[in-house]
KEMARGU-778057 format. One record per residue (C-alpha): x, y, z; residue in three letters. Coordinates in Angstrom, 3 decimals. Example, Ala and Ser with C-alpha at 12.3 -4.5 7.8 and 13.67 -1.06 7.14 Angstrom:
<selum east="12.300" north="-4.500" up="7.800" residu="ALA"/>
<selum east="13.670" north="-1.060" up="7.140" residu="SER"/>
END
This chain:
<selum east="0.000" north="0.000" up="0.000" residu="UNK"/>
<selum east="1.342" north="3.404" up="-0.975" residu="UNK"/>
<selum east="1.972" north="6.003" up="1.697" residu="UNK"/>
<selum east="-0.107" north="9.128" up="1.225" residu="UNK"/>
<selum east="1.769" north="12.370" up="1.798" residu="UNK"/>
<selum east="0.110" north="15.676" up="2.633" residu="UNK"/>
<selum east="1.043" north="18.759" up="0.642" residu="UNK"/>
<selum east="1.629" north="21.488" up="3.220" residu="UNK"/>
<selum east="2.825" north="25.061" up="3.042" residu="UNK"/>
<selum east="6.140" north="25.377" up="4.938" residu="UNK"/>
<selum east="5.107" north="28.908" up="5.988" residu="UNK"/>
<selum east="2.137" north="27.418" up="7.837" residu="UNK"/>
<selum east="4.388" north="24.893" up="9.589" residu="UNK"/>
<selum east="6.828" north="27.674" up="10.571" residu="UNK"/>
<selum east="3.896" north="29.785" up="11.862" residu="UNK"/>
<selum east="2.657" north="26.831" up="13.931" residu="UNK"/>
<selum east="6.104" north="26.312" up="15.440" residu="UNK"/>
<selum east="6.443" north="30.021" up="16.236" residu="UNK"/>
<selum east="3.054" north="29.920" up="17.969" residu="UNK"/>
<selum east="3.992" north="27.043" up="20.216" residu="UNK"/>
<selum east="7.719" north="26.849" up="20.811" residu="UNK"/>
<selum east="9.993" north="29.224" up="22.715" residu="UNK"/>
<selum east="13.297" north="28.003" up="21.275" residu="UNK"/>
<selum east="12.663" north="27.342" up="17.587" residu="UNK"/>
<selum east="16.264" north="26.363" up="16.799" residu="UNK"/>
<selum east="16.265" north="23.792" up="19.605" residu="UNK"/>
<selum east="12.905" north="22.418" up="18.488" residu="UNK"/>
<selum east="14.104" north="22.023" up="14.894" residu="UNK"/>
<selum east="17.380" north="20.420" up="15.953" residu="UNK"/>
<selum east="15.356" north="17.797" up="17.859" residu="UNK"/>
<selum east="12.836" north="17.307" up="15.035" residu="UNK"/>
<selum east="14.773" north="16.683" up="11.827" residu="UNK"/>
<selum east="11.634" north="15.462" up="10.074" residu="UNK"/>
<selum east="9.997" north="18.882" up="10.544" residu="UNK"/>
<selum east="13.124" north="20.569" up="9.185" residu="UNK"/>
<selum east="12.736" north="18.400" up="6.059" residu="UNK"/>
<selum east="9.121" north="19.554" up="5.713" residu="UNK"/>
<selum east="10.220" north="23.176" up="5.949" residu="UNK"/>
<selum east="12.844" north="22.706" up="3.232" residu="UNK"/>
<selum east="10.366" north="20.661" up="1.132" residu="UNK"/>
<selum east="12.753" north="17.688" up="1.069" residu="UNK"/>
<selum east="9.804" north="15.533" up="2.051" residu="UNK"/>
<selum east="6.104" north="15.860" up="2.786" residu="UNK"/>
<selum east="4.521" north="14.570" up="5.991" residu="UNK"/>
<selum east="2.108" north="11.685" up="6.136" residu="UNK"/>
<selum east="-1.261" north="12.401" up="7.703" residu="UNK"/>
<selum east="-0.215" north="10.435" up="10.799" residu="UNK"/>
<selum east="2.996" north="12.467" up="11.115" residu="UNK"/>
<selum east="1.037" north="15.697" up="10.738" residu="UNK"/>
<selum east="-1.447" north="14.563" up="13.406" residu="UNK"/>
<selum east="1.408" north="13.744" up="15.806" residu="UNK"/>
<selum east="3.029" north="17.110" up="15.077" residu="UNK"/>
<selum east="-0.301" north="18.857" up="15.703" residu="UNK"/>
<selum east="-0.614" north="17.203" up="19.115" residu="UNK"/>
<selum east="3.001" north="17.944" up="19.988" residu="UNK"/>
<selum east="2.726" north="21.679" up="19.368" residu="UNK"/>
<selum east="-0.956" north="22.082" up="20.384" residu="UNK"/>
<selum east="-2.088" north="23.586" up="17.102" residu="UNK"/>
<selum east="-5.277" north="22.184" up="15.535" residu="UNK"/>
<selum east="-4.611" north="19.850" up="12.619" residu="UNK"/>
<selum east="-6.880" north="21.904" up="10.370" residu="UNK"/>
<selum east="-4.577" north="24.912" up="10.718" residu="UNK"/>
<selum east="-1.639" north="22.889" up="9.399" residu="UNK"/>
<selum east="-3.270" north="22.174" up="6.049" residu="UNK"/>
<selum east="-4.258" north="25.779" up="5.320" residu="UNK"/>
<selum east="-2.829" north="27.430" up="2.215" residu="UNK"/>
<selum east="-1.478" north="30.322" up="4.287" residu="UNK"/>
<selum east="-0.900" north="30.990" up="7.993" residu="UNK"/>
<selum east="-4.106" north="32.207" up="9.659" residu="UNK"/>
<selum east="-4.506" north="35.798" up="10.725" residu="UNK"/>
<selum east="-5.192" north="35.714" up="14.439" residu="UNK"/>
<selum east="-6.361" north="38.779" up="16.287" residu="UNK"/>
<selum east="-3.744" north="40.364" up="18.476" residu="UNK"/>
<selum east="-4.732" north="39.957" up="22.108" residu="UNK"/>
<selum east="-5.526" north="43.311" up="23.590" residu="UNK"/>
<selum east="-6.382" north="42.679" up="27.186" residu="UNK"/>
<selum east="-5.052" north="43.546" up="30.586" residu="UNK"/>
<selum east="-4.233" north="41.070" up="33.294" residu="UNK"/>
<selum east="-1.712" north="40.657" up="36.030" residu="UNK"/>
<selum east="1.371" north="38.516" up="35.702" residu="UNK"/>
<selum east="4.417" north="37.933" up="37.841" residu="UNK"/>
<selum east="6.333" north="41.235" up="37.835" residu="UNK"/>
<selum east="3.434" north="42.738" up="35.821" residu="UNK"/>
<selum east="5.139" north="41.983" up="32.507" residu="UNK"/>
<selum east="3.056" north="41.221" up="29.457" residu="UNK"/>
<selum east="4.762" north="38.816" up="27.050" residu="UNK"/>
<selum east="6.110" north="40.419" up="23.900" residu="UNK"/>
<selum east="4.493" north="37.693" up="21.823" residu="UNK"/>
<selum east="1.605" north="35.776" up="23.398" residu="UNK"/>
<selum east="2.238" north="32.036" up="23.335" residu="UNK"/>
<selum east="-0.222" north="29.400" up="22.136" residu="UNK"/>
<selum east="-1.389" north="28.656" up="25.683" residu="UNK"/>
<selum east="-2.249" north="32.301" up="26.370" residu="UNK"/>
<selum east="-4.086" north="32.651" up="23.067" residu="UNK"/>
<selum east="-6.013" north="29.415" up="23.661" residu="UNK"/>
<selum east="-6.985" north="30.245" up="27.253" residu="UNK"/>
<selum east="-8.200" north="33.751" up="26.357" residu="UNK"/>
<selum east="-10.182" north="32.368" up="23.411" residu="UNK"/>
<selum east="-11.658" north="29.655" up="25.644" residu="UNK"/>
<selum east="-12.622" north="32.130" up="28.384" residu="UNK"/>
<selum east="-14.116" north="34.521" up="25.811" residu="UNK"/>
<selum east="-16.200" north="31.665" up="24.385" residu="UNK"/>
<selum east="-17.453" north="30.722" up="27.864" residu="UNK"/>
<selum east="-18.180" north="34.340" up="28.741" residu="UNK"/>
<selum east="-20.190" north="34.822" up="25.522" residu="UNK"/>
<selum east="-22.083" north="31.574" up="26.130" residu="UNK"/>
<selum east="-22.979" north="32.624" up="29.683" residu="UNK"/>
<selum east="-24.051" north="36.065" up="28.499" residu="UNK"/>
<selum east="-26.446" north="34.559" up="25.922" residu="UNK"/>
<selum east="-27.717" north="32.011" up="28.433" residu="UNK"/>
<selum east="-28.469" north="34.707" up="31.001" residu="UNK"/>
<selum east="-30.252" north="36.810" up="28.375" residu="UNK"/>
<selum east="-32.463" north="33.816" up="27.527" residu="UNK"/>
<selum east="-33.326" north="33.546" up="31.223" residu="UNK"/>
<selum east="-34.308" north="37.207" up="31.280" residu="UNK"/>
<selum east="-31.376" north="38.380" up="33.365" residu="UNK"/>
<selum east="-31.039" north="42.138" up="33.034" residu="UNK"/>
<selum east="-27.308" north="42.461" up="33.471" residu="UNK"/>
<selum east="-24.944" north="43.221" up="36.255" residu="UNK"/>
<selum east="-26.317" north="46.016" up="38.413" residu="UNK"/>
<selum east="-22.926" north="46.829" up="39.908" residu="UNK"/>
<selum east="-21.082" north="47.640" up="36.697" residu="UNK"/>
<selum east="-21.042" north="51.361" up="36.112" residu="UNK"/>
<selum east="-22.292" north="52.152" up="39.622" residu="UNK"/>
<selum east="-19.131" north="53.874" up="40.768" residu="UNK"/>
<selum east="-18.719" north="57.423" up="39.640" residu="UNK"/>
<selum east="-15.460" north="59.300" up="39.185" residu="UNK"/>
<selum east="-17.053" north="62.229" up="41.009" residu="UNK"/>
<selum east="-17.308" north="60.132" up="44.168" residu="UNK"/>
<selum east="-14.558" north="60.392" up="46.695" residu="UNK"/>
<selum east="-12.309" north="57.391" up="47.212" residu="UNK"/>
<selum east="-13.903" north="56.816" up="50.635" residu="UNK"/>
<selum east="-17.400" north="56.765" up="49.078" residu="UNK"/>
<selum east="-16.292" north="54.290" up="46.416" residu="UNK"/>
<selum east="-14.631" north="52.028" up="48.995" residu="UNK"/>
<selum east="-17.748" north="52.145" up="51.154" residu="UNK"/>
<selum east="-19.944" north="51.048" up="48.216" residu="UNK"/>
<selum east="-17.574" north="48.217" up="47.294" residu="UNK"/>
<selum east="-17.597" north="46.998" up="50.895" residu="UNK"/>
<selum east="-21.392" north="46.922" up="50.817" residu="UNK"/>
<selum east="-21.353" north="44.760" up="47.698" residu="UNK"/>
<selum east="-18.473" north="42.548" up="48.794" residu="UNK"/>
<selum east="-18.369" north="42.002" up="52.569" residu="UNK"/>
<selum east="-15.042" north="40.190" up="52.240" residu="UNK"/>
<selum east="-13.480" north="43.637" up="52.299" residu="UNK"/>
<selum east="-14.854" north="44.241" up="55.789" residu="UNK"/>
<selum east="-12.911" north="43.252" up="58.921" residu="UNK"/>
<selum east="-15.072" north="40.117" up="59.235" residu="UNK"/>
<selum east="-14.279" north="39.029" up="55.694" residu="UNK"/>
<selum east="-10.591" north="39.698" up="56.110" residu="UNK"/>
<selum east="-10.505" north="37.405" up="59.138" residu="UNK"/>
<selum east="-11.146" north="34.310" up="57.029" residu="UNK"/>
<selum east="-9.407" north="31.241" up="58.402" residu="UNK"/>
<selum east="-7.237" north="30.760" up="55.284" residu="UNK"/>
<selum east="-6.471" north="32.243" up="51.898" residu="UNK"/>
<selum east="-8.528" north="29.491" up="50.330" residu="UNK"/>
<selum east="-11.608" north="30.260" up="52.418" residu="UNK"/>
<selum east="-11.170" north="33.987" up="51.720" residu="UNK"/>
<selum east="-10.949" north="33.210" up="48.000" residu="UNK"/>
<selum east="-14.088" north="31.024" up="48.131" residu="UNK"/>
<selum east="-15.929" north="33.801" up="49.984" residu="UNK"/>
<selum east="-14.890" north="36.401" up="47.409" residu="UNK"/>
<selum east="-15.882" north="34.130" up="44.498" residu="UNK"/>
<selum east="-19.279" north="33.481" up="46.104" residu="UNK"/>
<selum east="-19.854" north="37.204" up="46.594" residu="UNK"/>
<selum east="-18.825" north="37.974" up="43.017" residu="UNK"/>
<selum east="-21.072" north="35.238" up="41.612" residu="UNK"/>
<selum east="-23.975" north="36.333" up="43.854" residu="UNK"/>
<selum east="-23.607" north="39.759" up="42.224" residu="UNK"/>
<selum east="-23.673" north="38.339" up="38.685" residu="UNK"/>
<selum east="-19.976" north="38.122" up="37.901" residu="UNK"/>
<selum east="-18.616" north="35.082" up="36.079" residu="UNK"/>
<selum east="-15.524" north="33.786" up="37.855" residu="UNK"/>
<selum east="-13.291" north="31.349" up="35.987" residu="UNK"/>
<selum east="-10.376" north="29.485" up="37.494" residu="UNK"/>
<selum east="-8.268" north="26.830" up="35.822" residu="UNK"/>
<selum east="-4.763" north="25.429" up="35.814" residu="UNK"/>
<selum east="-5.044" north="23.731" up="32.423" residu="UNK"/>
<selum east="-6.055" north="24.602" up="28.886" residu="UNK"/>
<selum east="-9.281" north="23.095" up="27.547" residu="UNK"/>
<selum east="-9.301" north="20.707" up="30.542" residu="UNK"/>
<selum east="-6.226" north="19.029" up="29.068" residu="UNK"/>
<selum east="-4.054" north="18.034" up="32.035" residu="UNK"/>
<selum east="-1.011" north="17.851" up="29.752" residu="UNK"/>
<selum east="-1.356" north="21.552" up="28.913" residu="UNK"/>
<selum east="-0.679" north="23.248" up="32.210" residu="UNK"/>
<selum east="-0.595" north="27.019" up="32.476" residu="UNK"/>
<selum east="2.798" north="28.646" up="32.907" residu="UNK"/>
<selum east="2.565" north="31.029" up="35.903" residu="UNK"/>
<selum east="5.194" north="33.296" up="34.323" residu="UNK"/>
<selum east="2.755" north="34.082" up="31.507" residu="UNK"/>
<selum east="-0.489" north="34.036" up="33.474" residu="UNK"/>
END
């Protein structure tokens, strides 16, 4: 039986590697077969392409595109260790933000179907209020910021209390240590 090879665009393979690998030279030196694909010495089999897709966490469908996909640049704010935003978001960051955005949109539509009118707290603070007035209002909404809430028995119980208060006020709180519930794709705390 003849082996079927897949005609791929080396630019797409290079894009996929750049999306997923920090040290491209090291990756290529350890994956001679991929280097041959890039130079068009050989074409991958479907099985090889599937294995490559799993290795670099890029969907197989992306690898057979004619050209690298145009992905939106992530424009969001979040805290990281030392408050540094990565120069180039890695595949994990892109995937987790896309996953959270999908879940947020789903929940928004679901709540609209249930007749939920939106979060009453958003937009309730006014820049004309003094800092003390704003803090007082936040403490009313979230009692964790009162002396009683700050006396929680552990960080974990304080976190659970804060999450409960946020959810009781209509906020969607997401917490995960993996990407797409894949235990092999753990989040890197330096990026998140």
